[in-house]
N, CA, C and O atoms as a CHARMM CRD file, in Angstrom:
* protein
*
  304
    1    1 MET  N    -69.57200-248.93400 -59.16600 PROA 1      0.00000
    2    1 MET  CA   -69.03100-247.93600 -60.04500 PROA 1      0.00000
    3    1 MET  C    -69.75300-246.59700 -59.89300 PROA 1      0.00000
    4    1 MET  O    -69.13400-245.53800 -59.79000 PROA 1      0.00000
    5    2 LYS  N    -71.07400-246.68500 -59.88200 PROA 2      0.00000
    6    2 LYS  CA   -71.88700-245.47500 -59.79100 PROA 2      0.00000
    7    2 LYS  C    -71.57900-244.71400 -58.49900 PROA 2      0.00000
    8    2 LYS  O    -71.42800-243.49300 -58.51600 PROA 2      0.00000
    9    3 ASP  N    -71.48600-245.42500 -57.40000 PROA 3      0.00000
   10    3 ASP  CA   -71.21400-244.78700 -56.11000 PROA 3      0.00000
   11    3 ASP  C    -69.82700-244.15500 -56.07600 PROA 3      0.00000
   12    3 ASP  O    -69.65000-243.06600 -55.53000 PROA 3      0.00000
   13    4 LEU  N    -68.84900-244.83500 -56.65600 PROA 4      0.00000
   14    4 LEU  CA   -67.49000-244.30400 -56.69800 PROA 4      0.00000
   15    4 LEU  C    -67.43900-243.00900 -57.49500 PROA 4      0.00000
   16    4 LEU  O    -66.83300-242.03300 -57.05400 PROA 4      0.00000
   17    5 LEU  N    -68.06600-242.99400 -58.65400 PROA 5      0.00000
   18    5 LEU  CA   -68.09100-241.79900 -59.49200 PROA 5      0.00000
   19    5 LEU  C    -68.80500-240.65000 -58.78600 PROA 5      0.00000
   20    5 LEU  O    -68.35200-239.50600 -58.83100 PROA 5      0.00000
   21    6 GLU  N    -69.90400-240.95900 -58.14600 PROA 6      0.00000
   22    6 GLU  CA   -70.65900-239.93100 -57.43400 PROA 6      0.00000
   23    6 GLU  C    -69.84700-239.35600 -56.26700 PROA 6      0.00000
   24    6 GLU  O    -69.88000-238.14800 -56.03300 PROA 6      0.00000
   25    7 THR  N    -69.13300-240.19100 -55.54600 PROA 7      0.00000
   26    7 THR  CA   -68.30500-239.74300 -54.42600 PROA 7      0.00000
   27    7 THR  C    -67.18300-238.82100 -54.90100 PROA 7      0.00000
   28    7 THR  O    -66.92100-237.78900 -54.28500 PROA 7      0.00000
   29    8 ILE  N    -66.53200-239.19000 -55.97900 PROA 8      0.00000
   30    8 ILE  CA   -65.45400-238.36700 -56.52600 PROA 8      0.00000
   31    8 ILE  C    -65.99300-237.01500 -56.98300 PROA 8      0.00000
   32    8 ILE  O    -65.41200-235.97500 -56.67300 PROA 8      0.00000
   33    9 ALA  N    -67.10000-237.02900 -57.71800 PROA 9      0.00000
   34    9 ALA  CA   -67.66900-235.78500 -58.24500 PROA 9      0.00000
   35    9 ALA  C    -68.15900-234.87300 -57.12900 PROA 9      0.00000
   36    9 ALA  O    -67.98200-233.65700 -57.19800 PROA 9      0.00000
   37   10 ARG  N    -68.77200-235.44900 -56.10700 PROA 10     0.00000
   38   10 ARG  CA   -69.24900-234.63600 -54.97600 PROA 10     0.00000
   39   10 ARG  C    -68.08300-233.96900 -54.24700 PROA 10     0.00000
   40   10 ARG  O    -68.21400-232.84300 -53.76800 PROA 10     0.00000
   41   11 ALA  N    -66.95100-234.65300 -54.16200 PROA 11     0.00000
   42   11 ALA  CA   -65.77200-234.08500 -53.49600 PROA 11     0.00000
   43   11 ALA  C    -65.20500-232.90400 -54.28300 PROA 11     0.00000
   44   11 ALA  O    -64.64500-231.97900 -53.69400 PROA 11     0.00000
   45   12 LEU  N    -65.34400-232.93000 -55.58300 PROA 12     0.00000
   46   12 LEU  CA   -64.81300-231.85500 -56.42600 PROA 12     0.00000
   47   12 LEU  C    -65.74900-230.66300 -56.54400 PROA 12     0.00000
   48   12 LEU  O    -65.29100-229.53600 -56.73600 PROA 12     0.00000
   49   13 ALA  N    -67.05000-230.89200 -56.43200 PROA 13     0.00000
   50   13 ALA  CA   -68.04400-229.86100 -56.72700 PROA 13     0.00000
   51   13 ALA  C    -68.27700-228.91100 -55.55900 PROA 13     0.00000
   52   13 ALA  O    -68.18800-229.30100 -54.39500 PROA 13     0.00000
   53   14 ASP  N    -68.58000-227.64500 -55.89300 PROA 14     0.00000
   54   14 ASP  CA   -68.99400-226.67200 -54.88800 PROA 14     0.00000
   55   14 ASP  C    -70.45000-226.89900 -54.48900 PROA 14     0.00000
   56   14 ASP  O    -70.85000-226.58700 -53.36700 PROA 14     0.00000
   57   15 ARG  N    -71.23100-227.44100 -55.40700 PROA 15     0.00000
   58   15 ARG  CA   -72.64300-227.74400 -55.13700 PROA 15     0.00000
   59   15 ARG  C    -72.85400-229.26100 -55.24700 PROA 15     0.00000
   60   15 ARG  O    -73.37900-229.73900 -56.25300 PROA 15     0.00000
   61   16 PRO  N    -72.44800-230.01600 -54.21800 PROA 16     0.00000
   62   16 PRO  CA   -72.52500-231.48000 -54.29400 PROA 16     0.00000
   63   16 PRO  C    -73.94300-232.02000 -54.39400 PROA 16     0.00000
   64   16 PRO  O    -74.13600-233.14500 -54.85500 PROA 16     0.00000
   65   17 ASP  N    -74.93800-231.24700 -53.97600 PROA 17     0.00000
   66   17 ASP  CA   -76.32100-231.72400 -54.07200 PROA 17     0.00000
   67   17 ASP  C    -76.79700-231.79300 -55.51500 PROA 17     0.00000
   68   17 ASP  O    -77.76600-232.49300 -55.81100 PROA 17     0.00000
   69   18 ASP  N    -76.12900-231.07600 -56.41900 PROA 18     0.00000
   70   18 ASP  CA   -76.51300-231.07100 -57.83000 PROA 18     0.00000
   71   18 ASP  C    -75.82800-232.16600 -58.63700 PROA 18     0.00000
   72   18 ASP  O    -76.05200-232.27400 -59.84300 PROA 18     0.00000
   73   19 VAL  N    -75.00600-232.97400 -57.99600 PROA 19     0.00000
   74   19 VAL  CA   -74.31300-234.06300 -58.69000 PROA 19     0.00000
   75   19 VAL  C    -75.25200-235.25700 -58.80700 PROA 19     0.00000
   76   19 VAL  O    -75.86900-235.67800 -57.82900 PROA 19     0.00000
   77   20 SER  N    -75.35000-235.79700 -60.02600 PROA 20     0.00000
   78   20 SER  CA   -76.13900-237.01700 -60.21500 PROA 20     0.00000
   79   20 SER  C    -75.45100-237.91200 -61.23500 PROA 20     0.00000
   80   20 SER  O    -74.80100-237.43500 -62.16600 PROA 20     0.00000
   81   21 VAL  N    -75.60400-239.20500 -61.04400 PROA 21     0.00000
   82   21 VAL  CA   -75.01300-240.18800 -61.94100 PROA 21     0.00000
   83   21 VAL  C    -76.11100-241.15800 -62.34800 PROA 21     0.00000
   84   21 VAL  O    -76.80300-241.72300 -61.50100 PROA 21     0.00000
   85   22 THR  N    -76.26000-241.34300 -63.65300 PROA 22     0.00000
   86   22 THR  CA   -77.20100-242.34200 -64.15300 PROA 22     0.00000
   87   22 THR  C    -76.40000-243.40900 -64.88900 PROA 22     0.00000
   88   22 THR  O    -75.35700-243.13000 -65.48100 PROA 22     0.00000
   89   23 GLU  N    -76.90500-244.62700 -64.83800 PROA 23     0.00000
   90   23 GLU  CA   -76.19800-245.70800 -65.51600 PROA 23     0.00000
   91   23 GLU  C    -77.13100-246.41700 -66.47900 PROA 23     0.00000
   92   23 GLU  O    -78.33100-246.54500 -66.23600 PROA 23     0.00000
   93   24 ALA  N    -76.55000-246.87400 -67.57600 PROA 24     0.00000
   94   24 ALA  CA   -77.31500-247.59600 -68.59100 PROA 24     0.00000
   95   24 ALA  C    -76.41400-248.66900 -69.20000 PROA 24     0.00000
   96   24 ALA  O    -75.20200-248.48600 -69.31300 PROA 24     0.00000
   97   25 GLU  N    -77.01200-249.77000 -69.58100 PROA 25     0.00000
   98   25 GLU  CA   -76.29000-250.87200 -70.21400 PROA 25     0.00000
   99   25 GLU  C    -76.44400-250.73300 -71.72900 PROA 25     0.00000
  100   25 GLU  O    -77.55300-250.81200 -72.25700 PROA 25     0.00000
  101   26 VAL  N    -75.31700-250.52500 -72.42400 PROA 26     0.00000
  102   26 VAL  CA   -75.33400-250.34500 -73.87200 PROA 26     0.00000
  103   26 VAL  C    -74.26000-251.23500 -74.49300 PROA 26     0.00000
  104   26 VAL  O    -73.07200-251.06000 -74.22500 PROA 26     0.00000
  105   27 ASP  N    -74.67800-252.18200 -75.31500 PROA 27     0.00000
  106   27 ASP  CA   -73.73500-253.04700 -76.03300 PROA 27     0.00000
  107   27 ASP  C    -72.67000-253.65200 -75.12300 PROA 27     0.00000
  108   27 ASP  O    -71.47800-253.48300 -75.38000 PROA 27     0.00000
  109   28 ASN  N    -73.06700-254.33600 -74.09000 PROA 28     0.00000
  110   28 ASN  CA   -72.16600-254.99900 -73.14500 PROA 28     0.00000
  111   28 ASN  C    -71.23100-254.03500 -72.41500 PROA 28     0.00000
  112   28 ASN  O    -70.20500-254.45400 -71.88000 PROA 28     0.00000
  113   29 SER  N    -71.57500-252.76000 -72.39100 PROA 29     0.00000
  114   29 SER  CA   -70.80400-251.75700 -71.66300 PROA 29     0.00000
  115   29 SER  C    -71.72300-251.03300 -70.69600 PROA 29     0.00000
  116   29 SER  O    -72.90300-250.82500 -70.97800 PROA 29     0.00000
  117   30 LEU  N    -71.17700-250.66000 -69.57400 PROA 30     0.00000
  118   30 LEU  CA   -71.91300-249.86500 -68.60700 PROA 30     0.00000
  119   30 LEU  C    -71.57600-248.40400 -68.86900 PROA 30     0.00000
  120   30 LEU  O    -70.41300-248.01100 -68.77400 PROA 30     0.00000
  121   31 VAL  N    -72.57700-247.59500 -69.19800 PROA 31     0.00000
  122   31 VAL  CA   -72.36800-246.17500 -69.46900 PROA 31     0.00000
  123   31 VAL  C    -72.83100-245.38800 -68.25300 PROA 31     0.00000
  124   31 VAL  O    -73.98900-245.47900 -67.84500 PROA 31     0.00000
  125   32 LEU  N    -71.91100-244.61200 -67.67600 PROA 32     0.00000
  126   32 LEU  CA   -72.22400-243.76600 -66.53300 PROA 32     0.00000
  127   32 LEU  C    -72.24900-242.32200 -66.99900 PROA 32     0.00000
  128   32 LEU  O    -71.25200-241.82200 -67.52000 PROA 32     0.00000
  129   33 GLU  N    -73.37500-241.64600 -66.81800 PROA 33     0.00000
  130   33 GLU  CA   -73.50800-240.24600 -67.19800 PROA 33     0.00000
  131   33 GLU  C    -73.44300-239.39400 -65.93600 PROA 33     0.00000
  132   33 GLU  O    -74.26700-239.53800 -65.03300 PROA 33     0.00000
  133   34 LEU  N    -72.46200-238.51400 -65.88700 PROA 34     0.00000
  134   34 LEU  CA   -72.25600-237.63500 -64.75000 PROA 34     0.00000
  135   34 LEU  C    -72.82500-236.26300 -65.07700 PROA 34     0.00000
  136   34 LEU  O    -72.47900-235.67000 -66.09800 PROA 34     0.00000
  137   35 ARG  N    -73.69600-235.76100 -64.21200 PROA 35     0.00000
  138   35 ARG  CA   -74.25900-234.42300 -64.36400 PROA 35     0.00000
  139   35 ARG  C    -73.90200-233.60900 -63.12700 PROA 35     0.00000
  140   35 ARG  O    -74.08300-234.05500 -61.99300 PROA 35     0.00000
  141   36 VAL  N    -73.38600-232.39700 -63.37500 PROA 36     0.00000
  142   36 VAL  CA   -73.05200-231.47100 -62.29000 PROA 36     0.00000
  143   36 VAL  C    -73.61900-230.10700 -62.63700 PROA 36     0.00000
  144   36 VAL  O    -74.04000-229.86700 -63.76900 PROA 36     0.00000
  145   37 ALA  N    -73.62700-229.20700 -61.64500 PROA 37     0.00000
  146   37 ALA  CA   -74.08200-227.84000 -61.88000 PROA 37     0.00000
  147   37 ALA  C    -73.15600-227.17700 -62.89500 PROA 37     0.00000
  148   37 ALA  O    -71.97600-227.51500 -62.98700 PROA 37     0.00000
  149   38 GLN  N    -73.69900-226.23500 -63.65200 PROA 38     0.00000
  150   38 GLN  CA   -72.94000-225.55800 -64.69900 PROA 38     0.00000
  151   38 GLN  C    -71.63600-224.94400 -64.16600 PROA 38     0.00000
  152   38 GLN  O    -70.59500-225.02900 -64.81900 PROA 38     0.00000
  153   39 GLU  N    -71.69800-224.32800 -62.98500 PROA 39     0.00000
  154   39 GLU  CA   -70.49300-223.69400 -62.44600 PROA 39     0.00000
  155   39 GLU  C    -69.44900-224.69600 -61.95900 PROA 39     0.00000
  156   39 GLU  O    -68.29400-224.32400 -61.75100 PROA 39     0.00000
  157   40 ASP  N    -69.83000-225.94900 -61.77600 PROA 40     0.00000
  158   40 ASP  CA   -68.88800-226.99000 -61.36100 PROA 40     0.00000
  159   40 ASP  C    -68.30400-227.76000 -62.54500 PROA 40     0.00000
  160   40 ASP  O    -67.41900-228.59600 -62.36400 PROA 40     0.00000
  161   41 MET  N    -68.78300-227.48800 -63.73300 PROA 41     0.00000
  162   41 MET  CA   -68.33800-228.23300 -64.91300 PROA 41     0.00000
  163   41 MET  C    -66.81800-228.10100 -65.10900 PROA 41     0.00000
  164   41 MET  O    -66.14800-229.08800 -65.41300 PROA 41     0.00000
  165   42 GLY  N    -66.28300-226.90700 -64.93700 PROA 42     0.00000
  166   42 GLY  CA   -64.84200-226.69500 -65.10600 PROA 42     0.00000
  167   42 GLY  C    -64.01400-227.45400 -64.08300 PROA 42     0.00000
  168   42 GLY  O    -62.92400-227.93200 -64.39600 PROA 42     0.00000
  169   43 LYS  N    -64.52300-227.56600 -62.86800 PROA 43     0.00000
  170   43 LYS  CA   -63.79300-228.29100 -61.82400 PROA 43     0.00000
  171   43 LYS  C    -63.76200-229.78500 -62.10400 PROA 43     0.00000
  172   43 LYS  O    -62.76700-230.45300 -61.82100 PROA 43     0.00000
  173   44 VAL  N    -64.83300-230.30400 -62.65100 PROA 44     0.00000
  174   44 VAL  CA   -64.90300-231.74000 -62.92800 PROA 44     0.00000
  175   44 VAL  C    -64.08300-232.09400 -64.16800 PROA 44     0.00000
  176   44 VAL  O    -63.49300-233.17300 -64.23600 PROA 44     0.00000
  177   45 ILE  N    -64.04500-231.19700 -65.14100 PROA 45     0.00000
  178   45 ILE  CA   -63.28500-231.46800 -66.35900 PROA 45     0.00000
  179   45 ILE  C    -61.81400-231.12200 -66.17100 PROA 45     0.00000
  180   45 ILE  O    -60.94400-231.88500 -66.59100 PROA 45     0.00000
  181   46 GLY  N    -61.52700-229.99900 -65.55500 PROA 46     0.00000
  182   46 GLY  CA   -60.14600-229.60400 -65.30900 PROA 46     0.00000
  183   46 GLY  C    -59.48900-228.98700 -66.52900 PROA 46     0.00000
  184   46 GLY  O    -60.04500-228.99900 -67.62700 PROA 46     0.00000
  185   47 LYS  N    -58.29400-228.44600 -66.31800 PROA 47     0.00000
  186   47 LYS  CA   -57.55000-227.84200 -67.42000 PROA 47     0.00000
  187   47 LYS  C    -57.13300-228.92500 -68.40400 PROA 47     0.00000
  188   47 LYS  O    -56.53700-229.93500 -68.03000 PROA 47     0.00000
  189   48 GLN  N    -57.45700-228.69300 -69.66200 PROA 48     0.00000
  190   48 GLN  CA   -57.16900-229.62700 -70.75600 PROA 48     0.00000
  191   48 GLN  C    -57.74300-231.02000 -70.49600 PROA 48     0.00000
  192   48 GLN  O    -57.24700-232.00400 -71.04300 PROA 48     0.00000
  193   49 GLY  N    -58.78800-231.10900 -69.66400 PROA 49     0.00000
  194   49 GLY  CA   -59.46300-232.37600 -69.41600 PROA 49     0.00000
  195   49 GLY  C    -58.70000-233.33900 -68.52200 PROA 49     0.00000
  196   49 GLY  O    -58.99900-234.53300 -68.50600 PROA 49     0.00000
  197   50 LYS  N    -57.72600-232.84300 -67.78400 PROA 50     0.00000
  198   50 LYS  CA   -56.88900-233.73200 -66.97200 PROA 50     0.00000
  199   50 LYS  C    -57.66000-234.39200 -65.83400 PROA 50     0.00000
  200   50 LYS  O    -57.45400-235.57200 -65.54900 PROA 50     0.00000
  201   51 ILE  N    -58.54000-233.64800 -65.18600 PROA 51     0.00000
  202   51 ILE  CA   -59.30600-234.23800 -64.08300 PROA 51     0.00000
  203   51 ILE  C    -60.30200-235.25900 -64.62100 PROA 51     0.00000
  204   51 ILE  O    -60.47900-236.32400 -64.03000 PROA 51     0.00000
  205   52 ALA  N    -60.95700-234.93700 -65.74400 PROA 52     0.00000
  206   52 ALA  CA   -61.89400-235.88500 -66.35400 PROA 52     0.00000
  207   52 ALA  C    -61.17100-237.17200 -66.74700 PROA 52     0.00000
  208   52 ALA  O    -61.69900-238.26700 -66.55700 PROA 52     0.00000
  209   53 LYS  N    -59.97900-237.03900 -67.28900 PROA 53     0.00000
  210   53 LYS  CA   -59.19900-238.21500 -67.67400 PROA 53     0.00000
  211   53 LYS  C    -58.83300-239.04100 -66.44800 PROA 53     0.00000
  212   53 LYS  O    -58.89000-240.27000 -66.48500 PROA 53     0.00000
  213   54 ALA  N    -58.45700-238.37000 -65.36100 PROA 54     0.00000
  214   54 ALA  CA   -58.11200-239.07800 -64.12400 PROA 54     0.00000
  215   54 ALA  C    -59.32500-239.81700 -63.55500 PROA 54     0.00000
  216   54 ALA  O    -59.20400-240.95000 -63.08900 PROA 54     0.00000
  217   55 ILE  N    -60.49400-239.17100 -63.59300 PROA 55     0.00000
  218   55 ILE  CA   -61.71900-239.81200 -63.11500 PROA 55     0.00000
  219   55 ILE  C    -62.00800-241.05700 -63.94700 PROA 55     0.00000
  220   55 ILE  O    -62.31900-242.11400 -63.39800 PROA 55     0.00000
  221   56 ARG  N    -61.90600-240.93400 -65.26200 PROA 56     0.00000
  222   56 ARG  CA   -62.16100-242.08800 -66.14200 PROA 56     0.00000
  223   56 ARG  C    -61.17400-243.21800 -65.86100 PROA 56     0.00000
  224   56 ARG  O    -61.55000-244.39000 -65.88000 PROA 56     0.00000
  225   57 THR  N    -59.92100-242.87200 -65.60100 PROA 57     0.00000
  226   57 THR  CA   -58.90600-243.88500 -65.30000 PROA 57     0.00000
  227   57 THR  C    -59.23400-244.63200 -64.01300 PROA 57     0.00000
  228   57 THR  O    -59.11700-245.85600 -63.95700 PROA 57     0.00000
  229   58 LEU  N    -59.64300-243.90300 -62.98100 PROA 58     0.00000
  230   58 LEU  CA   -60.02100-244.54300 -61.71500 PROA 58     0.00000
  231   58 LEU  C    -61.21700-245.47700 -61.88700 PROA 58     0.00000
  232   58 LEU  O    -61.21800-246.59500 -61.37100 PROA 58     0.00000
  233   59 ILE  N    -62.22600-245.01700 -62.60900 PROA 59     0.00000
  234   59 ILE  CA   -63.42600-245.82900 -62.81100 PROA 59     0.00000
  235   59 ILE  C    -63.09100-247.07600 -63.62400 PROA 59     0.00000
  236   59 ILE  O    -63.57600-248.16400 -63.31500 PROA 59     0.00000
  237   60 LYS  N    -62.26800-246.93000 -64.65800 PROA 60     0.00000
  238   60 LYS  CA   -61.89400-248.08900 -65.46900 PROA 60     0.00000
  239   60 LYS  C    -61.06800-249.08200 -64.66300 PROA 60     0.00000
  240   60 LYS  O    -61.20700-250.29300 -64.84000 PROA 60     0.00000
  241   61 ALA  N    -60.21100-248.58200 -63.78100 PROA 61     0.00000
  242   61 ALA  CA   -59.42000-249.47500 -62.93400 PROA 61     0.00000
  243   61 ALA  C    -60.32100-250.26500 -61.99300 PROA 61     0.00000
  244   61 ALA  O    -60.10100-251.45600 -61.77100 PROA 61     0.00000
  245   62 ALA  N    -61.32800-249.60900 -61.44500 PROA 62     0.00000
  246   62 ALA  CA   -62.27900-250.31400 -60.57300 PROA 62     0.00000
  247   62 ALA  C    -63.11000-251.31200 -61.37900 PROA 62     0.00000
  248   62 ALA  O    -63.48100-252.36700 -60.86500 PROA 62     0.00000
  249   63 ALA  N    -63.40100-250.98700 -62.62400 PROA 63     0.00000
  250   63 ALA  CA   -64.20800-251.87900 -63.46700 PROA 63     0.00000
  251   63 ALA  C    -63.43900-253.14100 -63.83800 PROA 63     0.00000
  252   63 ALA  O    -64.03500-254.20900 -63.97900 PROA 63     0.00000
  253   64 VAL  N    -62.14200-253.03000 -63.99500 PROA 64     0.00000
  254   64 VAL  CA   -61.31800-254.19500 -64.33500 PROA 64     0.00000
  255   64 VAL  C    -61.41900-255.24600 -63.23700 PROA 64     0.00000
  256   64 VAL  O    -61.44700-256.44400 -63.51700 PROA 64     0.00000
  257   65 LYS  N    -61.47400-254.79700 -61.99100 PROA 65     0.00000
  258   65 LYS  CA   -61.59600-255.73400 -60.87500 PROA 65     0.00000
  259   65 LYS  C    -62.89400-256.52800 -60.94900 PROA 65     0.00000
  260   65 LYS  O    -62.96100-257.66800 -60.49000 PROA 65     0.00000
  261   66 GLU  N    -63.92700-255.91700 -61.52900 PROA 66     0.00000
  262   66 GLU  CA   -65.22600-256.58600 -61.65000 PROA 66     0.00000
  263   66 GLU  C    -65.45300-257.16900 -63.04400 PROA 66     0.00000
  264   66 GLU  O    -66.54300-257.64900 -63.35500 PROA 66     0.00000
  265   67 ASN  N    -64.41200-257.12200 -63.87900 PROA 67     0.00000
  266   67 ASN  CA   -64.48000-257.68300 -65.22400 PROA 67     0.00000
  267   67 ASN  C    -65.57600-257.03100 -66.06600 PROA 67     0.00000
  268   67 ASN  O    -66.33400-257.72700 -66.74300 PROA 67     0.00000
  269   68 LYS  N    -65.66100-255.71700 -66.02900 PROA 68     0.00000
  270   68 LYS  CA   -66.66900-254.97100 -66.77500 PROA 68     0.00000
  271   68 LYS  C    -66.00500-253.90300 -67.62700 PROA 68     0.00000
  272   68 LYS  O    -64.87000-253.50300 -67.36800 PROA 68     0.00000
  273   69 HSD  N    -66.72000-253.44700 -68.64000 PROA 69     0.00000
  274   69 HSD  CA   -66.27100-252.32400 -69.47000 PROA 69     0.00000
  275   69 HSD  C    -67.17100-251.13200 -69.14500 PROA 69     0.00000
  276   69 HSD  O    -68.39200-251.21000 -69.28000 PROA 69     0.00000
  277   70 VAL  N    -66.55700-250.03500 -68.71800 PROA 70     0.00000
  278   70 VAL  CA   -67.31300-248.87000 -68.28600 PROA 70     0.00000
  279   70 VAL  C    -66.89400-247.66000 -69.10400 PROA 70     0.00000
  280   70 VAL  O    -65.71300-247.45900 -69.38700 PROA 70     0.00000
  281   71 VAL  N    -67.89900-246.84700 -69.48200 PROA 71     0.00000
  282   71 VAL  CA   -67.66800-245.59300 -70.19200 PROA 71     0.00000
  283   71 VAL  C    -68.24200-244.48400 -69.32100 PROA 71     0.00000
  284   71 VAL  O    -69.39100-244.56300 -68.88500 PROA 71     0.00000
  285   72 VAL  N    -67.43900-243.44500 -69.06800 PROA 72     0.00000
  286   72 VAL  CA   -67.89400-242.30400 -68.27500 PROA 72     0.00000
  287   72 VAL  C    -68.11300-241.12700 -69.20900 PROA 72     0.00000
  288   72 VAL  O    -67.20800-240.72500 -69.94000 PROA 72     0.00000
  289   73 GLU  N    -69.33200-240.57200 -69.18000 PROA 73     0.00000
  290   73 GLU  CA   -69.66200-239.39700 -69.97100 PROA 73     0.00000
  291   73 GLU  C    -70.03500-238.26300 -69.02500 PROA 73     0.00000
  292   73 GLU  O    -70.81000-238.44600 -68.08600 PROA 73     0.00000
  293   74 ILE  N    -69.47500-237.10100 -69.28600 PROA 74     0.00000
  294   74 ILE  CA   -69.81600-235.91700 -68.49700 PROA 74     0.00000
  295   74 ILE  C    -70.74500-235.07000 -69.36200 PROA 74     0.00000
  296   74 ILE  O    -70.34000-234.56300 -70.40800 PROA 74     0.00000
  297   75 VAL  N    -71.99500-234.92100 -68.91900 PROA 75     0.00000
  298   75 VAL  CA   -73.01000-234.23400 -69.70900 PROA 75     0.00000
  299   75 VAL  C    -73.58400-233.05700 -68.91600 PROA 75     0.00000
  300   75 VAL  O    -73.44600-232.98100 -67.69500 PROA 75     0.00000
  301   76 GLN  N    -74.23200-232.14000 -69.64600 PROA 76     0.00000
  302   76 GLN  CA   -74.87700-231.00400 -68.99600 PROA 76     0.00000
  303   76 GLN  C    -76.32400-231.29300 -68.75000 PROA 76     0.00000
  304   76 GLN  O    -77.03800-230.45100 -68.20800 PROA 76     0.00000
């Protein structure tokens, strides 16, 4: 999951070296925190959050295959 999220975010970002993903286990859920450069925040979130929603949908679809519950958070 972490690698998939990082690959997607790096493809969207102008500064891919500033992309980082951390993961933590919270209440039987895997929480993935995505951090990008400030100027790339708009590209990762998209207009009205459409890109962020699409990213979350892809990650959740991949998580279903592994029988896991995943939460994606985009943080600064």
